[in-house]
Wavefront OBJ file of the C-alpha trace (Angstrom):
o trace
v 0.326 -0.020 0.148
v 2.742 2.221 1.052
v 4.761 1.389 -2.210
v 1.633 2.200 -4.327
v 1.003 5.561 -2.514
v 4.706 6.607 -3.181
v 4.548 5.537 -6.680
v 1.154 7.216 -7.434
v 2.870 10.287 -5.927
v 5.680 10.088 -8.119
v 3.688 9.459 -11.128
v 1.501 12.388 -10.363
v 4.505 14.638 -9.885
v 5.823 13.492 -13.489
v 2.813 14.652 -14.939
v 2.714 18.099 -13.571
v 6.604 18.564 -14.255
v 6.483 17.210 -17.632
v 2.975 17.771 -19.121
v 1.449 15.577 -21.776
v 2.876 16.749 -25.229
v -0.598 16.766 -26.793
v -1.368 19.429 -24.670
v 1.456 22.068 -25.488
v 1.391 25.164 -27.092
v 2.725 25.218 -30.396
v 4.704 28.385 -31.391
v 4.696 29.003 -35.253
v 7.291 31.136 -36.920
v 6.085 31.913 -40.342
v 8.878 32.722 -43.307
v 7.750 34.608 -46.400
v 9.105 34.959 -49.667
v 8.334 35.602 -53.509
v 10.146 32.844 -54.945
v 8.679 29.303 -56.316
v 8.503 26.667 -53.799
v 10.748 23.665 -53.769
v 12.357 25.210 -56.907
v 14.189 28.371 -56.065
v 17.428 28.275 -53.789
v 16.400 30.426 -51.339
v 12.790 28.725 -50.853
v 14.806 25.383 -50.356
v 17.142 26.714 -48.120
v 14.218 28.139 -46.059
v 12.889 24.863 -45.711
v 16.454 23.227 -44.459
v 16.455 26.312 -41.784
v 12.925 25.616 -40.886
v 13.605 21.756 -40.224
v 16.731 22.348 -38.429
v 15.200 24.632 -36.041
v 12.144 22.000 -35.356
v 14.853 19.565 -34.671
v 16.413 21.542 -31.813
v 13.344 23.637 -30.140
v 10.539 21.399 -29.240
v 7.092 22.831 -29.464
v 8.185 25.038 -32.432
v 6.684 24.919 -35.942
v 8.456 27.118 -38.850
v 6.289 27.389 -41.905
v 7.509 28.687 -45.177
v 5.038 30.521 -47.498
v 6.325 30.922 -50.869
v 5.398 33.152 -53.977
v 3.938 36.002 -51.553
v 0.981 33.555 -50.144
v 0.761 35.851 -46.992
v -0.419 38.696 -49.317
v 2.329 40.996 -48.998
v 4.205 42.305 -51.901
v 7.995 41.380 -52.176
v 9.504 44.789 -51.430
v 7.110 45.410 -48.648
v 8.013 42.742 -46.438
v 10.349 44.784 -44.411
v 7.489 46.738 -43.146
v 5.454 43.734 -42.756
v 7.990 42.230 -40.515
v 8.147 45.558 -38.447
v 4.120 45.259 -38.181
v 4.397 41.710 -36.910
v 2.343 40.382 -39.906
v 4.934 37.376 -40.168
v 8.348 36.481 -37.994
v 10.783 36.179 -40.862
v 11.455 36.817 -44.612
v 14.181 35.865 -47.125
v 14.265 39.333 -48.000
v 16.837 40.757 -50.757
v 18.170 43.435 -48.659
v 18.470 46.038 -51.125
v 14.729 46.112 -51.390
v 14.741 48.059 -48.190
v 17.010 50.762 -49.519
v 13.700 53.159 -49.923
v 13.361 52.815 -46.020
v 16.769 52.212 -45.147
v 19.116 53.889 -47.950
v 22.015 52.104 -46.094
v 20.384 48.539 -46.967
v 21.530 49.304 -50.773
v 24.944 47.458 -49.534
v 23.595 44.324 -50.318
v 23.464 44.970 -53.899
v 26.579 47.375 -54.924
v 28.360 46.672 -58.356
v 31.572 44.791 -57.944
v 31.551 44.053 -54.230
v 31.604 40.895 -53.553
v 32.993 39.800 -57.026
v 31.468 36.268 -56.410
v 29.622 34.382 -53.691
v 33.324 32.713 -52.665
v 34.614 36.415 -51.394
v 31.027 36.983 -50.092
v 31.602 33.862 -47.705
v 34.696 35.704 -46.381
v 32.725 38.370 -45.205
v 30.879 36.351 -42.798
v 32.363 36.686 -39.199
v 34.433 40.111 -40.023
v 33.766 43.651 -38.889
v 31.300 44.597 -41.893
v 29.377 41.766 -40.723
v 29.201 43.043 -37.027
v 28.726 46.635 -38.638
v 25.781 45.379 -40.936
v 23.875 43.472 -38.085
v 24.053 46.361 -35.566
v 22.574 48.698 -38.578
v 20.005 45.774 -39.175
v 18.878 45.848 -35.651
v 18.831 49.585 -35.460
v 16.192 49.488 -38.039
v 14.183 46.613 -36.227
v 15.622 43.254 -37.963
v 18.124 40.528 -37.155
v 20.104 38.958 -39.884
v 19.808 35.194 -39.383
v 21.551 33.776 -42.754
v 25.116 34.694 -44.776
v 23.011 34.088 -48.112
v 24.764 35.806 -51.188
v 23.177 34.943 -54.705
v 25.530 34.678 -57.816
v 24.743 36.502 -61.182
v 26.286 37.905 -64.256
v 25.721 39.624 -67.610
v 23.728 38.388 -70.508
v 23.386 40.128 -73.814
v 21.782 39.512 -77.118
v 24.174 41.890 -78.999
v 27.440 41.349 -78.527
v 30.034 39.956 -75.946
v 30.588 41.716 -72.865
v 33.707 42.720 -71.146
v 35.266 45.937 -70.378
v 32.823 48.935 -69.450
v 33.376 50.471 -73.143
v 31.445 47.072 -74.263
v 27.969 48.152 -73.052
v 28.130 51.635 -75.060
v 24.922 52.377 -77.193
v 23.527 49.310 -75.739
v 19.884 49.106 -73.914
v 20.814 47.748 -70.788
v 18.928 46.567 -67.600
v 20.678 46.678 -64.360
v 17.826 45.942 -62.131
v 18.494 48.604 -59.639
v 19.502 52.344 -59.422
v 22.963 51.475 -58.168
v 23.667 49.437 -61.236
v 21.906 51.921 -63.596
v 24.271 54.691 -62.460
v 27.481 52.702 -63.423
v 26.293 51.474 -66.673
v 25.026 54.911 -67.707
v 28.621 56.171 -66.936
v 30.092 53.184 -68.961
v 27.741 54.577 -71.918
v 25.022 52.225 -71.736
v 21.195 53.076 -71.785
v 19.477 51.958 -68.632
v 15.919 51.128 -68.646
v 13.463 49.491 -66.592
v 11.735 45.917 -67.049
v 10.651 43.626 -64.505
v 12.581 39.946 -63.987
v 9.586 38.165 -65.530
v 9.383 40.373 -68.461
v 13.069 40.261 -69.682
v 12.781 37.479 -71.911
v 10.184 39.442 -73.598
v 11.913 42.688 -73.478
v 15.093 40.886 -75.161
v 12.967 39.105 -77.833
v 11.474 42.357 -79.015
v 14.663 44.682 -78.589
v 13.838 46.687 -75.794
v 16.510 45.332 -73.735
v 20.100 44.230 -75.161
v 21.492 43.455 -71.916
v 20.455 42.250 -68.609
v 22.151 41.679 -65.163
v 20.462 39.244 -62.762
v 21.202 35.945 -60.908
v 22.240 32.947 -62.267
v 19.172 30.975 -61.359
v 16.860 34.145 -63.057
v 18.781 33.573 -66.264
v 17.647 30.084 -66.708
v 14.264 30.204 -65.372
v 13.337 33.121 -67.372
v 14.725 31.432 -70.229
v 17.006 34.186 -71.261
v 18.983 31.668 -73.111
v 16.196 31.747 -76.023
v 17.656 35.078 -76.673
v 20.787 35.915 -75.084
v 23.616 34.798 -77.638
v 26.822 36.271 -75.291
v 26.909 35.759 -71.249
v 29.560 36.750 -68.907
v 29.371 34.189 -66.052
v 32.048 33.055 -63.314
v 35.264 34.147 -62.225
v 35.470 38.002 -61.134
v 31.840 39.401 -61.654
v 30.057 42.951 -60.798
v 26.663 41.144 -59.928
v 26.471 39.580 -56.399
v 23.632 40.010 -54.213
v 22.896 39.967 -50.494
v 19.317 37.901 -50.132
v 19.375 36.731 -46.212
v 16.625 35.294 -43.957
v 15.927 38.282 -41.869
v 13.518 37.963 -38.438
v 11.885 40.906 -36.921
v 14.132 42.206 -33.724
v 11.102 41.850 -31.858
v 10.815 38.030 -32.579
v 14.335 37.496 -32.087
v 14.490 39.232 -28.741
v 11.290 36.875 -27.544
v 13.677 33.827 -27.903
v 15.220 32.253 -25.123
v 19.551 31.903 -24.949
v 18.905 28.411 -25.869
v 16.414 29.084 -28.826
v 18.560 31.888 -30.412
v 21.446 29.371 -30.214
v 19.454 26.474 -31.908
v 18.334 29.328 -34.258
v 21.890 29.890 -35.032
v 23.139 26.563 -35.626
v 20.273 26.259 -38.001
v 21.063 29.221 -39.944
v 24.954 27.714 -40.328
v 23.680 24.506 -41.801
v 21.656 26.589 -44.277
v 24.363 28.552 -44.990
v 26.478 25.562 -46.339
v 23.364 24.362 -48.139
v 23.035 27.628 -49.729
v 26.744 28.299 -50.766
v 26.156 24.486 -52.462
v 23.325 25.975 -54.664
v 25.107 28.759 -55.763
v 27.806 26.521 -57.132
v 25.404 24.367 -58.872
v 23.290 27.516 -60.475
v 26.290 28.811 -61.973
v 27.302 25.613 -63.552
v 23.766 24.783 -64.562
v 23.761 28.277 -66.204
v 26.703 27.515 -68.070
v 25.430 24.397 -69.282
v 21.998 25.882 -70.247
v 23.286 28.692 -72.267
v 26.113 26.692 -73.915
v 23.751 24.380 -75.245
v 21.624 26.914 -76.377
v 24.517 28.245 -78.675
v 25.672 31.132 -76.630
v 29.233 32.154 -76.138
v 30.181 32.050 -72.568
v 33.064 33.752 -71.004
v 34.467 35.506 -67.870
v 35.645 38.870 -67.003
v 39.500 39.239 -67.036
v 41.164 40.719 -64.015
v 41.992 43.919 -66.133
v 38.254 44.269 -67.088
v 36.929 43.540 -63.511
v 39.192 46.253 -62.088
v 37.914 48.817 -64.884
v 34.521 48.065 -64.015
v 35.284 48.852 -60.346
v 36.806 52.333 -61.419
v 33.444 53.067 -62.989
v 31.381 51.470 -59.664
v 33.828 53.733 -57.505
v 33.057 57.219 -59.248
v 29.341 56.492 -59.466
v 27.629 54.018 -57.437
v 29.861 53.482 -54.701
v 30.541 57.395 -54.322
v 26.453 58.032 -54.086
v 26.176 55.295 -51.768
v 28.849 56.795 -49.399
v 27.200 60.170 -49.739
v 24.087 58.585 -48.126
v 25.295 58.975 -44.164
v 28.537 58.444 -42.093
v 27.171 54.932 -41.461
v 26.956 54.261 -44.666
v 30.449 55.336 -45.856
v 31.778 53.721 -42.763
v 29.949 50.188 -44.129
v 31.601 50.621 -47.423
v 35.142 51.044 -46.165
v 34.588 48.200 -43.318
v 33.566 45.923 -46.443
v 36.251 46.675 -48.455
v 38.693 46.507 -45.223
v 37.499 43.038 -44.427
v 38.464 41.659 -47.672
v 42.120 43.019 -46.994
v 41.542 41.500 -43.345
v 40.092 38.170 -44.600
v 43.228 35.970 -45.186
v 44.662 36.665 -41.447
v 41.002 36.305 -40.059
v 40.827 32.815 -41.904
v 44.015 31.586 -40.707
v 42.990 32.477 -37.175
v 39.680 30.718 -37.339
v 41.795 27.822 -38.907
v 44.091 27.550 -35.890
v 40.961 27.919 -33.253
v 39.684 24.495 -35.110
v 42.779 22.689 -34.809
v 43.278 23.777 -31.060
l 1 2 3 4 5 6 7 8 9 10 11 12 13 14 15 16 17 18 19 20 21 22 23 24 25 26 27 28 29 30 31 32 33 34 35 36 37 38 39 40 41 42 43 44 45 46 47 48 49 50 51 52 53 54 55 56 57 58 59 60 61 62 63 64 65 66 67 68 69 70 71 72 73 74 75 76 77 78 79 80 81 82 83 84 85 86 87 88 89 90 91 92 93 94 95 96 97 98 99 100 101 102 103 104 105 106 107 108 109 110 111 112 113 114 115 116 117 118 119 120 121 122 123 124 125 126 127 128 129 130 131 132 133 134 135 136 137 138 139 140 141 142 143 144 145 146 147 148 149 150 151 152 153 154 155 156 157 158 159 160 161 162 163 164 165 166 167 168 169 170 171 172 173 174 175 176 177 178 179 180 181 182 183 184 185 186 187 188 189 190 191 192 193 194 195 196 197 198 199 200 201 202 203 204 205 206 207 208 209 210 211 212 213 214 215 216 217 218 219 220 221 222 223 224 225 226 227 228 229 230 231 232 233 234 235 236 237 238 239 240 241 242 243 244 245 246 247 248 249 250 251 252 253 254 255 256 257 258 259 260 261 262 263 264 265 266 267 268 269 270 271 272 273 274 275 276 277 278 279 280 281 282 283 284 285 286 287 288 289 290 291 292 293 294 295 296 297 298 299 300 301 302 303 304 305 306 307 308 309 310 311 312 313 314 315 316 317 318 319 320 321 322 323 324 325 326 327 328 329 330 331 332 333 334 335 336 337 338 339 340 341 342 343 344 345 346 347 348
């Protein structure tokens, strides 16, 4: 009888301390973005992140809402995060430059020159400063996703800046339009999903965008010359971001779990960009296009034009913008010693 009483008491205590899972309240974290589900790398990486968080944090469900299915337009997702309409978004940072001009650092011509060099910025002084800016503006940067891209033309090979003279060019953002105009091109606006049609009817003769977009929008049907790989001038920061309010509500252990999930998604995303470049090169070659890379001299020439136009304009936005760009450039210079130091820590 005594044994039964003790057993029943212990059982009752266990039920109080560890309540049935079925009765636990599940917290949902929603990720919103504009791209195709299970196709685009950003969606796939978001799903990797979601799965890794759910493995680590009991009682949490992370859902991914593709193709703007939560009813918020792509550019407006930053404001929607601040308003609490959802908790996370895969967001091209330059989209937010109308509200936060300094966010234009996410798509500046020539820097980083590809996704490999973008990886060197992770953990740098620049990354710290960017996170400080983001949190000051109400968001927390979770992942380090940089999208690789290049140049496609229906008219001629594109190398040094003078090769764009007289061409109708689509840069996709004002920072690129400034540089392309200075180089002698005629900037024009056309949305990504209209690019193929615009190139087919001659309204657009040169376009810059991501490798995935070149393939998904079938630019290979019209562009006969592409500049892909190597040192490029189009690389875009498109991270998974979280509202600062939602981030601060997480416990320290939950934050650590989110960080671990983000690291795994970073590795996955880097691989997708390697695959995207290879797929773009193979697809355009198969379609008969001529594929080339910029030489070092051509890339350097583009940097000079970018420095005198887009970079200078960006630096004039505010002292914070000036400091951020200088920090980015310095972080590239310091990357060798930083990578060596990190390698030594791992060995120890």
